[in-house]
C-alpha positions as MATLAB code, in Angstrom:
seq = 'XXXXXXXXXXXXXXXXXXXXXXXXXXXXXXXXXXXXXXXXXXXXXXXXXXXXXXXXXXXXXXXXXXXXXXXXXXXXXXXXXXX';
ca = [
       0.729   26.606    3.654;
      -2.473   24.724    4.295;
      -2.749   21.707    6.533;
      -5.477   19.156    6.214;
      -7.121   17.220    8.965;
      -7.052   13.523    8.225;
      -8.450   10.709   10.362;
      -6.153    9.104   12.884;
      -4.006    6.277   11.468;
      -4.746    7.420    7.890;
      -2.058    8.179    5.312;
      -1.756    9.873    1.933;
       0.245    8.418   -0.947;
       2.818   10.669   -2.547;
       5.894   10.506   -4.733;
       9.499   11.619   -4.364;
       8.617   15.243   -5.133;
       6.815   15.845   -1.831;
       8.586   16.926    1.333;
       8.320   14.821    4.458;
       5.073   14.954    6.418;
       4.231   12.379    9.070;
       1.054   11.218    7.284;
       2.575   11.093    3.770;
       3.858    7.741    2.469;
       6.586    8.046   -0.151;
       8.445    5.295   -1.992;
      12.016    4.517   -1.029;
      14.669    6.089   -3.262;
      15.661    3.769   -6.092;
      19.279    4.867   -6.028;
      19.824    3.007   -2.753;
      20.337   -0.722   -2.655;
      16.907   -1.916   -1.601;
      16.079   -5.080    0.241;
      13.397   -7.388   -1.071;
      10.860   -5.986    1.440;
      11.547   -2.413    0.332;
      11.208   -3.373   -3.334;
       7.857   -5.013   -2.564;
       6.759   -1.863   -0.693;
       7.749    0.327   -3.674;
       5.855   -1.949   -6.066;
       2.684   -1.919   -3.943;
       2.968    1.840   -3.408;
       3.216    2.338   -7.176;
       0.176    0.112   -7.804;
      -1.925    1.921   -5.189;
      -0.904    5.334   -6.510;
      -1.783    4.314  -10.066;
      -5.250    3.169   -8.932;
      -5.884    6.532   -7.255;
      -4.673    8.446  -10.338;
      -6.915    6.358  -12.595;
      -9.887    7.010  -10.302;
      -9.303   10.776  -10.562;
      -9.085   10.510  -14.341;
     -12.458    8.768  -14.377;
     -13.918   11.434  -12.059;
     -12.457   14.227  -14.198;
     -14.022   12.765  -17.319;
     -17.399   12.749  -15.551;
     -17.237   15.950  -13.456;
     -15.640   19.153  -14.757;
     -14.771   20.208  -11.203;
     -11.782   17.834  -11.124;
     -10.199   19.045  -14.381;
      -8.601   22.196  -12.956;
      -7.159   23.195   -9.588;
      -9.789   24.566   -7.235;
      -8.940   28.193   -6.523;
     -10.388   28.300   -3.017;
      -8.594   27.921    0.280;
      -9.528   24.679    2.071;
     -11.139   26.682    4.889;
     -13.512   28.430    2.448;
     -14.389   25.286    0.579;
     -17.409   23.686    2.204;
     -19.491   22.334   -0.672;
     -17.750   22.829   -4.049;
     -20.394   20.840   -5.920;
     -23.326   22.723   -4.393;
     -24.955   25.189   -6.810;
];
């Protein structure tokens, strides 16, 4: 498994399919009875995640690099766009 170094106090958005990591923000399970604050959090999380997904779709339409998984380990990957 690879671990990434992220800046302090930074987080990554994920969905229910990811396992728990301290820097990963997941939505609260919908099967539970959610308070109004938790519903607002889930809504904002969904909106932010959709914005990020749309940004990657725009990047993928412009740069072929983002269309397929990169087959390099993160430690070997210094400049993937460098020719």
